[in-house]
C-alpha positions in Angstrom: -26.7 13.2 -14.4 -24.3 15.6 -12.8 -22.8 15.0 -9.4 -24.3 16.9 -6.5 -23.5 20.6 -6.3 -20.9 21.9 -3.9 -22.5 22.7 -0.5 -21.5 25.9 1.3 -22.9 26.6 4.7 -25.5 29.0 3.2 -26.8 28.9 -0.4 -26.5 32.1 -2.4 -28.1 32.2 -5.9 -25.5 33.3 -8.3 -26.2 36.2 -10.6 -23.3 35.2 -12.8 -20.7 37.0 -14.9 -17.7 35.6 -16.7 -14.4 35.8 -14.7 -11.1 36.9 -16.1 -8.4 35.4 -13.8 -5.3 33.3 -14.0 -2.8 31.7 -11.6 -0.1 34.0 -13.0 -2.5 37.0 -12.4 -2.8 36.2 -8.7 0.9 37.0 -8.5 2.0 34.8 -5.6 5.6 35.3 -4.4 7.1 31.8 -3.8 9.8 31.0 -1.4 13.3 29.4 -2.0 12.2 25.8 -2.0 10.9 23.9 -5.1 7.6 22.1 -4.4 6.9 18.4 -4.8 3.4 16.8 -4.8 2.2 13.3 -4.1 -1.3 11.9 -3.9 -2.3 8.4 -2.7 -5.0 6.5 -0.8 -4.7 5.0 2.7 -7.4 3.0 4.5 -8.6 3.7 8.0 -9.2 0.2 9.2 -11.1 1.4 12.3 -14.0 2.8 10.2 -16.3 1.2 7.6 -17.3 2.7 4.3 -19.6 2.0 1.2 -18.7 3.6 -2.1 -21.6 5.8 -3.3 -21.8 4.3 -6.8 -21.2 0.7 -5.7 -24.8 -0.6 -5.7 -23.6 -4.0 -4.2 -23.4 -2.3 -0.8 -20.0 -3.8 -0.2 -18.5 -2.6 3.1 -14.9 -1.5 2.9 -12.3 0.1 5.3 -12.8 3.9 5.1 -10.5 5.2 2.4 -8.6 8.4 3.1 -7.4 10.2 -0.1 -4.2 12.1 0.8 -2.5 15.0 -1.0 0.9 16.2 0.2 3.0 19.2 -0.9 6.6 19.3 0.4 9.9 21.1 -0.1 11.6 19.3 -3.0 14.6 19.0 -5.2 13.3 19.1 -8.8 14.7 17.0 -11.6 16.8 18.7 -14.3 14.1 18.5 -16.9 10.8 18.4 -14.9 7.5 17.6 -16.4 5.2 20.4 -15.1 1.9 19.7 -13.5 -1.1 21.6 -14.7 -4.4 22.5 -13.1 -6.1 19.5 -14.7 -3.8 17.2 -12.6 -5.5 18.6 -9.5 -8.9 18.3 -11.0 -8.2 14.6 -11.5 -7.6 14.4 -7.8 -11.1 15.9 -7.4 -12.4 13.3 -9.8 -10.9 10.4 -7.8 -12.1 11.8 -4.5 -15.6 12.1 -5.9 -15.5 8.4 -6.8 -15.8 9.2 -10.5 -12.4 7.9 -11.7 -13.8 6.8 -15.0 -15.1 10.2 -15.9 -13.4 11.6 -19.0 -11.3 14.8 -18.4 -13.4 16.8 -20.8 -16.4 16.3 -18.5 -14.7 17.4 -15.3 -15.9 21.0 -15.3 -19.6 20.6 -16.0 -19.8 17.5 -13.9 -18.2 18.9 -10.8 -19.7 22.3 -9.8 -18.2 24.5 -12.4 -19.2 26.1 -15.7 -17.7 24.4 -18.7 -16.8 27.7 -20.3 -13.9 28.4 -22.7 -12.1 30.5 -20.0 -12.4 27.6 -17.5 -11.1 25.2 -20.1 -8.0 27.4 -20.4 -7.5 27.3 -16.7 -7.2 23.5 -16.8 -4.1 23.9 -19.0 -2.4 26.4 -16.7 1.0 25.3 -15.2 1.1 25.0 -11.5 4.1 25.4 -9.1 4.5 21.8 -8.0 6.0 18.7 -9.6 4.6 15.2 -9.1 6.7 12.9 -6.9 9.8 15.1 -6.8 12.7 14.2 -4.6 12.2 15.6 -1.0 14.6 18.2 0.2 16.9 17.2 3.1 15.9 18.3 6.5 13.0 18.7 8.9 10.0 20.8 8.0 7.0 21.9 10.1 3.7 20.3 9.2 0.5 22.1 8.2 -2.8 20.2 7.7 -5.3 21.7 5.3 -9.0 20.9 6.0 -11.1 21.7 2.9 -14.6 23.1 2.7 -17.8 21.1 2.7 -17.7 18.1 0.3 -14.5 19.6 -1.3 -11.3 18.2 -2.6 -8.0 17.9 -0.8 -6.6 20.0 -3.6 -9.2 22.8 -3.6 -6.6 25.4 -2.3 -3.6 24.0 -4.2 -2.0 27.5 -4.8 -1.9 28.2 -1.0 -0.5 24.7 -0.3 2.2 25.1 -2.9 3.1 28.6 -1.6 3.5 27.3 2.0 5.6 24.4 0.8 7.9 26.7 -1.1 8.6 28.4 2.2 9.6 25.2 4.0 6.3 23.6 5.2 5.0 20.1 4.5 1.2 20.5 3.8 -1.0 17.4 4.0 -4.8 17.3 3.2 -7.6 14.9 2.6 -11.1 15.6 1.2 -14.2 16.6 3.1 -16.0 13.3 3.1 -19.0 11.7 4.9 -18.8 9.3 7.8 -19.8 6.0 6.0 -19.9 7.1 2.4 -18.6 9.9 0.2 -21.6 12.3 0.8 -21.8 14.3 4.1 -25.1 14.5 6.1 -25.6 18.2 5.5 -23.2 19.8 7.9 -24.2 18.0 11.0 -22.2 17.6 14.2 -21.3 14.1 13.1 -19.9 15.5 9.8 -17.6 17.9 11.6 -16.5 15.1 14.1 -15.7 12.9 11.1 -13.5 15.6 9.5 -11.8 16.2 12.8 -11.0 12.5 13.0 -9.7 12.7 9.4 -7.3 15.4 10.6 -6.1 13.1 13.4 -5.6 10.3 10.8 -3.4 12.7 8.8 -1.4 13.5 11.8 -0.7 9.8 12.3 0.1 9.4 8.6 2.6 12.3 8.4 4.2 11.1 11.6 5.9 8.4 9.5 7.5 11.0 7.2 11.2 11.4 8.1 11.1 15.0 7.0 8.1 16.0 9.2 8.6 18.1 12.3 5.5 17.8 14.4 6.3 19.8 17.5 4.5 22.9 16.1 1.7 21.3 14.1 -0.8 23.7 12.5 -4.2 23.3 10.9 -5.7 25.5 8.2 -9.5 25.1 7.4 -11.7 26.7 4.8 -15.4 27.1 5.4 -16.7 23.8 6.9 -13.0 22.8 7.4 -12.8 25.9 9.5 -15.1 24.5 12.1 -13.7 20.9 12.0 -10.2 22.1 12.6 -11.3 24.0 15.7 -12.9 20.8 17.1 -9.8 18.8 16.1 -7.6 21.1 18.2 -10.0 20.6 21.2 -9.6 16.9 20.7 -5.9 16.8 20.0 -3.3 18.9 21.8 -0.6 18.1 19.2 -2.3 20.9 17.2 -0.4 24.1 18.2 -2.1 26.7 16.0 -5.3 27.1 14.0 -6.1 29.3 10.9 -9.7 29.6 9.6 -10.4 30.9 6.1 -13.9 32.3 6.6 -14.5 29.2 8.7 -18.0 28.0 9.6 -17.1 28.3 13.3 -18.3 31.9 12.8 -21.7 30.8 11.6 -22.3 27.4 13.2 -21.0 27.8 16.8 -24.1 26.0 18.1 -23.3 23.0 15.9 -19.8 22.9 17.4 -21.2 23.1 21.0 -23.3 20.0 20.4 -20.2 17.8 20.1 -19.3 16.0 23.3 -15.7 16.9 22.5 -16.4 20.7 22.7 -14.6 22.5 25.4 -13.8 26.2 24.9 -11.1 26.0 27.6 -9.2 23.5 25.5 -8.8 26.0 22.7 -5.6 27.5 23.9 -3.5 28.0 20.8 -2.7 31.0 18.5 -5.7 31.5 16.2 -6.1 33.5 13.0 -9.5 34.1 11.5 -9.9 35.7 8.1 -13.5 36.6 7.2 -15.3 37.4 4.0 -16.5 40.8 3.0 -19.8 42.2 4.4 -22.7 40.6 2.7 -24.8 43.3 1.0 -28.3 43.9 2.2 -29.7 43.0 -1.2 -28.1 39.6 -1.0 -29.3 39.2 2.6 -32.9 39.8 1.6 -33.0 37.9 -1.7 -31.2 34.8 -0.2 -32.9 34.9 3.2 -29.7 35.2 5.1 -29.6 36.2 8.8 -28.2 39.8 8.9 -26.4 38.9 12.2 -23.9 36.9 10.1 -22.2 40.2 9.2 -21.5 41.2 12.8 -21.7 38.4 15.3 -18.9 35.9 16.1 -19.8 34.1 19.3 -16.9 31.7 19.2 -14.3 34.4 19.0 -16.1 36.4 21.8 -15.9 33.2 24.0 -12.1 32.8 23.7 -10.1 33.4 26.8 -7.1 31.0 26.4 -6.0 31.9 22.9 -4.0 34.7 21.3 -6.4 35.4 18.5 -6.6 37.6 15.5 -9.7 38.5 13.5 -9.5 40.2 10.0 -12.0 41.0 7.4 -11.1 40.9 3.7 -13.4 43.4 2.0 -12.8 42.2 -1.5 -13.4 38.5 -1.0 -16.7 36.7 -0.9 -16.7 33.3 0.7 -15.9 31.1 -2.3 -12.8 33.1 -3.2 -10.8 31.9 -0.2 -9.9 28.8 -2.3 -7.8 28.5 -5.5 -10.5 26.6 -7.3 -13.1 29.2 -6.3 -10.8 32.0 -7.7 -10.3 30.1 -11.0 -13.6 28.5 -11.7 -16.5 29.9 -9.7 -19.0 32.1 -11.4 -19.0 35.7 -10.2 -22.0 37.2 -8.5 -22.6 40.7 -9.9 -24.6 41.7 -6.9 -21.6 41.6 -4.5 -18.3 40.5 -6.1 -15.5 42.9 -6.7 -13.4 43.1 -9.9 -11.3 40.1 -10.8 -8.1 42.1 -10.2 -9.4 43.1 -6.7 -10.3 39.5 -5.9 -6.9 38.1 -7.0 -5.1 40.8 -5.0 -7.2 40.0 -1.9 -6.5 36.3 -2.3 -2.8 37.1 -2.5 -3.0 39.1 0.7 -4.8 36.2 2.4 -1.8 33.9 1.6 0.6 36.6 2.8 -1.2 36.9 6.2 -1.4 33.1 6.4 2.3 32.7 5.8 3.3 35.4 8.2 1.1 34.0 10.9 2.6 30.6 10.5 6.2 31.9 10.4 5.4 33.9 13.6 3.9 31.1 15.7 5.7 28.1 14.2 9.1 29.4 13.3 9.3 32.3 15.8 10.3 34.5 12.9 11.0 38.0 14.1 10.2 39.6 10.7 6.8 37.9 10.6 6.0 39.0 14.1 6.8 42.6 13.1 4.6 42.3 10.1 1.6 41.1 12.1 2.2 43.9 14.7 2.3 46.7 12.1 -0.7 48.8 11.2 -2.6 47.5 8.2 -2.0 50.7 6.3 1.8 50.1 6.5 1.4 46.5 5.4 -1.0 47.0 2.5 -1.2 49.6 -0.2 -5.0 49.6 0.0 -5.9 49.9 3.6 -9.6 49.5 2.9 -9.2 46.0 1.3 -8.4 44.4 4.7 -9.2 45.5 8.3 -8.5 44.1 11.7 -11.8 43.6 13.5 -10.5 42.3 16.8 -7.5 40.9 18.6 -7.3 39.0 21.9 -4.6 38.2 24.3 -4.8 34.9 26.2 -5.7 35.2 29.9 -2.5 34.1 31.7 -3.2 30.7 33.2 -1.0 29.5 36.1 1.7 27.0 35.1 0.8 23.5 36.5 2.6 20.2 37.1 0.6 18.9 34.2 2.3 21.5 32.0 5.7 20.5 33.4 5.0 16.9 32.7 4.0 17.7 29.1 7.3 19.4 28.5 9.3 16.7 30.3 7.6 14.0 28.3 8.6 15.8 25.0 12.2 15.7 26.2 11.9 12.0 27.1 12.5 13.0 30.8 16.0 14.1 30.0 17.8 17.4 30.9 15.2 18.1 33.6 17.3 20.7 35.5 17.7 22.8 32.3 14.0 22.4 31.5 13.0 23.6 35.0 15.4 26.6 34.8 13.8 27.5 31.5 10.3 27.2 33.0 11.3 29.4 36.0 12.5 32.1 33.6 9.0 32.4 31.9 7.0 31.4 35.0 9.0 32.6 38.1 6.0 32.0 40.4 5.9 28.3 39.6 7.2 25.9 42.4 7.2 22.2 41.6 5.7 20.0 44.3 7.9 17.3 45.7 5.0 14.9 46.2 3.9 15.0 42.6 7.5 14.7 41.3 8.2 11.7 43.5 4.9 10.1 42.4 5.8 10.6 38.8 9.2 9.0 39.2 7.8 6.0 41.0 5.0 5.6 38.5 7.5 5.5 35.6 9.6 2.9 37.5 6.6 0.7 38.0 5.7 1.0 34.3 9.2 -0.3 33.4 10.4 3.1 32.2 13.3 2.8 34.6 15.7 5.2 33.0 13.0 7.9 32.9 12.0 7.1 36.5 15.5 7.4 37.8 16.0 10.7 35.9 12.9 12.1 37.6 13.8 10.9 41.1 17.4 12.1 40.7 16.0 15.5 39.8 13.8 15.3 42.9 16.8 14.9 45.2 18.5 17.9 43.5 15.5 20.1 44.1 14.8 18.7 47.7 18.2 17.8 49.1 16.8 17.7 52.6 14.1 15.2 51.8 14.6 11.8 53.2 11.7 10.4 51.2 13.3 11.6 47.9 16.5 9.7 48.5 14.5 6.7 49.7 12.6 6.6 46.4 15.8 7.0 44.4 17.3 4.1 46.3 14.2 2.0 45.3 14.8 3.0 41.7 18.4 1.9 41.7 17.3 -1.3 43.4 14.9 -2.1 40.6 17.7 -1.8 38.0 20.0 -3.9 40.3 22.4 -1.1 40.9 23.2 -2.0 44.5 26.0 0.5 45.0 23.8 3.5 44.2 20.9 2.0 46.0 23.0 1.7 49.2 24.3 5.2 48.9 20.9 6.8 48.5 19.3 4.7 51.4 22.2 5.8 53.6 21.5 9.5 52.8 17.8 9.0 53.4 18.5 7.4 56.8 20.9 10.2 57.7 18.2 12.7 57.0 15.6 10.7 58.9 17.0 8.1 61.3 13.4 6.9 61.8 13.1 5.8 58.1 12.2 2.1 58.6 12.2 1.3 54.9 15.8 2.5 54.4 16.9 0.6 57.6 15.4 -2.7 56.3 16.7 -2.2 52.8 20.3 -1.6 54.0 20.2 -4.7 56.3 19.5 -6.8 53.2 21.8 -5.1 50.8 24.8 -5.0 53.2 24.7 -8.7 54.1 
């Protein structure tokens, strides 16, 4: 019996035709880096799991199947990977490791046609377990569609890696077993937790730069990644490839982790083409799906971009959809148009990442240009909306977030930088003093003294600031600096009883 069919948020009966596509025909323009690929399994010991086909009901730690693409140095005589290598990843993630390769297509969603068999033999851009390039590279997490493989969009992942990104992904998998519940709030919370697991996993990679972490999600992954950002502020930008956040906003709002004010990062949404009226009627689809986008309309804290790709139906936002999915003659464009549109999708994804992650000026110019200047066929893609974040006053919490990233060092330079971009911001002495003392009492003495020293620089007339710094030096048994700061405090306020008592003891 075949495995369950791939779930997409709405079901469209396929009036199929044979597709004529290839990886080479997509025509991706790769970057300067070679691409390595690795795949392995890690266990999440905090969650339990039962394998679907293990009828003993044995409870295991939840396995996380991980795929990583990374900038690499290839061997002199590399053994090229082929598409079937990625399909074997799918086989393992579906818990059908024993399935023969010649059954992969008809077992997992796709037509076992001659053209699809040819795709399995196509050479891909990555090499298995190649030597990583030297240096630090920003991290992108890819969240796949409902019940889909970590490798479903391998061409996009390879492309980003060739331009100097580490891309990490895990499959869309249920909470306690391989199958999801049907797209429930629990399902999207589970995938959001998987994204957090991947952040922890890649943190141990010596080449990973996590200060500008991004998440790309396709379909159901494009609602889970939105929730993940609301849960985890380490995620600094979000891309949705026709994400379900456009169609299942109410599902997202049911999560206790939902908070629209927390979504305050750059956001790129790329939507599928308009669904034809015939398809709407025959497949009983709500016609508002073509026009409404309540989540985007609700955004106030995000610089957000919303595009529509007029030659892509939903499934063709993934590599495996491009190669293997049957065409729907009611609405699908020609194969050449679909491949071109997919290529454009990767171009906009790359430029968005380069703009917000690498602060690349060329990418910023690209995104700012009129679409007619960017693309030879202006009707193939259109910008539907763009939002600028409402300016929110800079707060002490924002200052602390930046100071923590710098390990509480170079605070004068950090504050000068903040004042350049937020000239209205004035730091509060009381909060700065409280932070310094709190760090001291948590045995982060160096950080605490740094903060309190900075406080005396900003408030040189504050007796209390020098008194607190004196306490800091006393904690680390630096009596000389303790005496000096208590004396300054007492000079500024002769009524400071604490400084008087401290000096009596220290000067004996």
